[in-house]
C-alpha positions in Angstrom: 14.0 7.4 103.6 10.2 8.1 103.3 8.5 9.8 100.4 6.3 11.7 102.8 9.3 13.3 104.4 10.7 14.4 101.0 7.3 15.9 100.0 7.4 17.9 103.3 11.0 19.0 102.6 10.2 20.3 99.1 6.9 21.9 100.3 9.0 24.0 102.7 11.3 25.0 99.9 14.3 23.0 101.1 16.8 21.5 98.7 16.8 17.8 98.0 20.1 16.0 97.5 21.1 13.6 94.7 20.2 10.5 96.7 16.8 11.8 97.7 15.9 12.6 94.1 17.1 9.2 92.9 15.0 7.6 95.6 11.9 9.4 94.3 12.4 8.7 90.6 13.5 5.1 91.1 10.6 4.4 93.5 8.0 5.9 91.2 9.3 4.1 88.1 9.2 0.8 90.0 5.7 1.6 91.2 6.9 1.7 94.8 5.7 5.3 95.2 1.9 5.8 94.4 0.6 8.5 92.0 -1.0 10.5 94.8 2.4 11.0 96.5 4.2 11.8 93.3 1.4 14.3 92.4 2.0 16.0 95.7 5.7 16.2 95.1 5.3 17.6 91.6 2.9 20.3 92.9 5.5 21.2 95.6 8.1 21.5 92.8 5.7 23.6 90.7 5.3 26.1 93.6 8.7 26.0 95.2 10.9 25.4 92.2 14.3 23.6 92.1 17.9 24.7 92.3 20.2 24.0 89.3 21.7 21.1 91.2 18.3 19.6 92.0 17.2 19.9 88.3 20.4 18.3 87.1 20.0 15.4 89.6 16.3 15.0 88.5 17.4 14.9 84.9 20.1 12.3 85.4 17.8 10.1 87.5 15.4 10.1 84.6 18.2 9.4 82.1 19.3 6.4 84.2 15.8 5.0 84.5 16.2 3.4 81.0 18.4 2.8 78.0 21.3 5.2 77.2 22.2 5.1 73.5 25.9 4.4 72.8 27.0 6.3 69.7 30.8 5.8 70.4 31.1 3.5 67.3 30.3 6.5 65.1 33.4 8.7 64.5 33.3 12.4 65.0 31.4 14.8 67.2 27.7 13.9 67.2 25.4 16.9 67.6 21.7 16.6 68.5 19.0 19.3 68.1 15.7 19.7 69.9 12.8 22.1 69.3 10.3 22.9 72.0 7.6 22.6 69.3 5.7 24.9 67.0 3.5 25.2 63.9 5.1 24.7 60.5 8.4 23.8 62.3 10.1 21.4 59.8 13.6 22.7 60.7 15.0 19.3 61.8 14.4 17.9 58.3 16.3 20.8 56.7 19.2 21.3 59.0 20.0 17.7 59.6 20.9 16.8 56.0 22.8 20.2 55.7 24.9 19.4 58.8 25.4 15.7 57.8 26.6 16.7 54.3 29.3 18.8 56.0 30.7 15.8 57.9 28.9 16.0 61.2 27.1 12.7 61.9 23.3 13.0 62.8 21.9 10.2 64.9 18.5 11.8 65.6 15.6 10.5 67.6 12.4 12.5 67.1 8.8 12.4 68.3 5.3 12.5 66.9 3.0 15.4 67.0 0.0 15.9 69.4 -2.6 18.6 69.2 -1.5 21.8 67.4 2.2 21.0 67.0 3.4 18.7 64.2 5.9 15.9 64.8 9.1 15.2 62.7 8.4 11.5 62.5 4.9 12.1 61.2 6.3 14.4 58.5 8.9 11.8 57.4 6.3 9.1 57.3 4.4 11.1 54.6 7.1 9.7 52.3 5.8 6.3 51.1 7.4 3.3 52.7 9.8 5.3 54.8 10.6 3.6 58.1 11.3 5.4 61.4 11.5 2.3 63.7 14.8 0.5 63.7 16.8 -1.9 65.8 19.8 -0.3 67.6 22.1 -2.0 65.1 20.2 -0.8 62.0 20.0 2.7 63.3 23.8 2.9 63.8 24.5 1.3 60.5 22.4 3.9 58.6 24.3 6.7 60.3 27.6 5.1 59.5 26.6 4.6 55.9 24.8 7.8 55.0 25.9 10.2 57.9 22.3 10.6 59.0 19.3 8.8 60.4 16.1 10.4 61.8 14.2 7.7 63.7 11.3 7.5 66.2 12.2 7.7 69.9 12.9 4.4 71.6 10.3 3.3 74.1 12.9 2.6 76.7 14.5 6.1 76.5 14.0 7.9 79.8 10.9 5.9 80.7 10.6 7.8 84.0 10.0 10.9 82.1 7.1 9.4 80.1 5.5 8.2 83.3 6.0 11.5 85.1 4.8 13.6 82.1 1.5 11.6 81.9 1.0 12.5 85.6 2.0 16.2 85.1 -0.5 16.4 82.3 -3.5 15.6 84.6 -2.3 17.4 87.8 -1.7 20.9 86.5 2.0 20.7 86.9 3.1 20.9 83.2 4.1 24.6 83.4 7.1 24.2 85.7 10.5 25.2 84.2 12.6 22.7 86.2 10.2 19.9 85.2 10.1 20.9 81.6 13.9 21.3 81.4 14.5 17.9 83.1 11.9 16.2 80.8 13.5 17.5 77.6 17.1 17.1 78.6 16.7 13.6 80.0 15.7 12.4 76.5 18.5 14.4 74.8 21.2 13.1 77.1 19.9 9.5 76.9 20.1 9.8 73.1 23.9 9.8 73.3 25.1 12.8 71.3 28.2 14.8 72.4 26.6 18.3 72.0 23.1 19.6 72.0 21.4 22.6 70.2 18.1 23.7 71.6 15.5 25.7 69.6 13.3 27.3 72.3 10.2 28.7 70.7 8.5 31.8 72.1 5.1 33.4 71.3 1.5 32.4 70.7 2.2 29.1 69.1 4.8 28.0 71.7 4.6 26.5 75.1 6.5 29.5 76.5 4.5 32.6 75.6 7.0 35.3 76.8 10.6 35.9 76.0 11.4 36.1 79.7 10.1 32.6 80.4 11.7 31.2 77.2 15.1 32.5 78.3 14.6 31.0 81.8 13.8 27.6 80.3 16.8 27.8 77.9 19.2 28.8 80.8 17.9 25.8 82.8 18.4 23.3 80.0 21.9 24.7 79.0 23.0 24.4 82.6 21.8 20.8 82.7 23.6 19.9 79.5 26.9 21.6 80.6 26.7 20.0 84.0 26.9 16.5 82.5 29.6 17.3 79.9 27.4 18.0 76.9 28.3 21.3 75.2 24.9 23.0 74.9 23.6 26.1 73.2 20.0 27.4 72.9 18.5 29.9 70.4 15.2 31.6 71.4 13.2 31.8 68.2 9.8 33.3 67.2 6.6 31.2 67.2 4.1 34.1 67.1 3.7 33.3 63.4 3.8 29.9 61.7 7.2 29.0 60.3 7.3 29.1 56.5 4.0 28.8 54.5 3.3 25.1 54.8 1.5 23.4 57.7 0.8 19.7 57.4 2.9 16.6 56.8 3.5 16.1 53.0 3.0 19.9 52.4 5.9 20.5 54.9 8.1 17.9 53.2 7.6 19.8 49.9 8.7 23.0 51.7 11.8 21.2 53.1 12.8 20.3 49.5 12.2 23.9 48.4 14.5 25.2 51.1 17.2 22.7 50.3 16.9 23.6 46.6 17.4 27.3 47.5 13.8 28.3 46.8 12.3 28.2 50.4 10.5 31.0 52.3 12.7 33.7 53.7 11.9 33.2 57.4 12.3 29.4 57.3 15.5 29.6 55.3 17.0 32.2 57.7 16.3 30.3 60.8 17.6 27.0 59.3 20.8 28.7 58.2 21.4 30.0 61.8 20.5 26.7 63.5 22.7 24.6 61.1 25.6 27.0 61.7 25.2 26.6 65.4 25.3 22.8 65.1 28.5 23.0 63.0 30.0 25.4 65.5 29.3 22.9 68.3 31.1 20.3 66.2 34.2 22.6 66.0 33.8 23.2 62.2 34.8 26.8 62.5 33.5 30.2 63.7 29.8 30.9 63.6 30.3 33.1 60.5 32.4 30.5 58.8 29.8 27.9 59.6 27.0 30.1 58.2 28.9 30.4 54.9 29.4 26.6 54.8 25.7 26.2 55.2 24.8 28.6 52.4 27.3 26.9 50.0 25.9 23.5 50.9 22.4 24.6 49.8 23.8 26.2 46.7 25.8 23.2 45.5 22.8 20.8 46.3 24.8 18.5 48.5 22.2 18.8 51.3 19.3 17.7 49.1 21.4 14.7 47.9 22.0 13.8 51.6 18.3 14.0 52.3 17.6 11.7 49.4 20.2 9.2 50.6 18.7 9.2 54.0 15.2 8.6 52.7 16.4 5.7 50.6 18.4 4.2 53.5 15.2 4.3 55.6 13.2 2.5 53.0 11.4 5.5 51.5 11.0 6.5 47.9 13.7 9.1 47.2 11.9 10.1 44.0 9.6 12.2 46.2 12.6 14.3 47.1 13.7 14.8 43.5 10.1 15.5 42.3 7.6 16.7 44.9 4.7 16.2 42.5 4.9 12.5 43.4 3.2 13.2 46.7 -0.5 12.2 46.8 -2.8 15.2 46.6 -5.6 15.9 49.0 -9.1 15.0 47.9 -10.5 18.5 48.6 -8.9 21.9 48.4 -10.5 25.2 49.3 -9.3 28.8 49.4 -10.0 30.8 52.5 -11.1 34.3 51.4 -10.5 37.3 53.6 -13.7 38.9 55.0 -11.8 42.0 56.2 -9.3 44.5 54.9 -6.2 45.9 56.6 -2.9 44.6 58.0 -2.7 41.2 59.6 -1.7 42.4 63.1 -1.5 39.0 64.7 -1.9 35.3 64.0 -3.0 33.0 66.8 -0.5 30.4 65.9 -1.9 27.7 68.2 -5.3 28.3 66.6 -3.9 27.9 63.1 -2.1 24.7 64.2 -5.4 23.4 65.6 -7.1 24.3 62.3 -4.6 22.1 60.4 -5.3 19.4 63.0 -9.0 19.6 62.4 -8.4 19.2 58.7 -6.7 15.8 59.5 -3.0 16.9 59.5 -2.6 16.2 63.3 -3.8 14.0 66.0 -6.1 14.8 69.0 -5.1 11.6 70.8 -2.1 9.2 70.4 -4.4 6.8 68.5 -5.7 9.3 65.9 -5.0 8.5 62.3 -3.2 11.2 60.3 -4.1 12.3 56.8 -0.7 13.0 55.4 -2.0 15.1 52.5 -4.1 17.4 54.8 -3.0 20.9 55.9 -2.7 24.5 55.0 -0.7 26.7 52.6 -0.6 30.3 53.9 -0.7 33.1 51.4 -0.6 35.9 53.9 1.2 36.2 57.2 1.6 38.7 60.1 2.5 42.2 58.7 1.0 41.6 55.3 -1.6 44.0 54.0 -4.9 42.3 52.9 -7.8 43.5 50.8 -11.3 42.1 51.3 -11.7 39.0 49.1 -7.9 38.3 49.0 -6.9 34.7 49.5 -5.5 34.2 53.0 -4.7 30.5 52.7 -5.5 27.3 50.8 -6.7 24.3 52.9 -6.3 20.6 52.0 -8.3 17.7 53.4 -10.2 14.5 52.6 -13.5 15.7 53.9 -15.8 18.7 53.0 -17.1 18.7 56.5 -13.5 19.1 57.8 -13.0 21.9 55.3 -15.7 24.0 57.0 -14.6 23.3 60.5 -10.9 24.0 59.7 -11.8 27.1 57.8 -13.8 28.5 60.7 -11.0 27.9 63.1 -8.5 29.5 60.8 -10.5 32.7 60.4 -10.9 32.9 64.2 -7.1 32.9 64.4 -6.4 36.0 62.3 -6.6 39.5 63.8 -6.6 42.6 61.5 -5.6 46.2 62.2 -5.5 49.4 60.3 -1.9 50.0 61.5 1.0 48.0 60.2 2.5 46.0 63.1 6.2 46.3 64.0 8.4 43.5 62.6 9.6 40.9 65.0 13.0 39.2 64.8 13.3 35.5 63.8 15.8 34.9 66.6 15.6 36.8 69.9 18.5 35.5 71.9 21.4 33.0 72.1 21.9 31.2 75.4 25.2 29.5 76.2 27.1 28.6 79.4 28.3 32.2 79.4 24.7 33.5 79.7 22.0 34.9 77.5 22.8 37.3 74.7 20.0 39.3 73.1 20.3 39.5 69.3 
């Protein structure tokens, strides 16, 4: 078998079999296939696509390139959740303690943020002394003891994906649905849970900008999960507007606490209730409506906030920050962003707003960037709100006056006004399961 022949085959739109795909992934991981040949193959996939069978084979080849987490020692149905990334998306830290408090074990591995999207691990590490790196034994023990652990992703989880993604990033092949689907699902399957919920974002702050492409990606990922025995469901959710009002690590943890205390923003609370209900449904806890009522009761009786505090303590963090958010360190500088226009906010460039928070110090431009946990943005106005000139649009937080000006300029660039009130968009557009896509 020769890599050149497989490149030619895919270039002509022909289907590769399981053994051929294994040969490619194994050879590239072992450095037996050079970057230039793998680049040619990825570009062929970008233009010619892959069948569902090819995408499933590609995913499992990447899964088998490294460690597969064994969660069998944890009793019950383990449900994982993945978001394709967004601005103000702190849903994992809300729904995980909700679901865990209702008896579904959460053994979650999450990533760090890069560029305009925040990372769950970064947000957690805003809590003083909290650890996200554990040995396999420690990780499992925390889940068994508290019902939940949210940790950083293991370096040996789907290493082929990490190597291939780095190449895709510099060869113009990131925007390929089969490659995106295989990348996400290889890590989810390797993480060992029995069922998977996917939160596929769509809109200006998402990787997939259109509903059509978001549904295609969701369908591809659901098909992969189901093909390897993981019950998988996806919700297509809005990312044309930041989620909630807080953007930035400690600011978002505060908003997590607000939601779990029943005082959170309406949009964030709504989506978290729906996502948590889906996870409970996948764990066979009842019908979707029954699961939704369980979630609402869990917030009302404070069991979810107690579970979050237990997790924080078990991971070495100071749980007092959960019980009193005033314990978080304040940013050195704060500044209000005043509207220079009047009218309705017609649109928010959510990617631009995420980059604004990044410029304030809340995110990283490279993997080595140091994060300012106190930096970020609190929105006061969002899409659809009416604004008068001189109204406060947002408050920004940072450690540098220079960053204040840069972040403010980027934020103002990202707000588009109109005299006409825009039509309201749904929080959730569609639900995708093995039975197909259902518009909501």
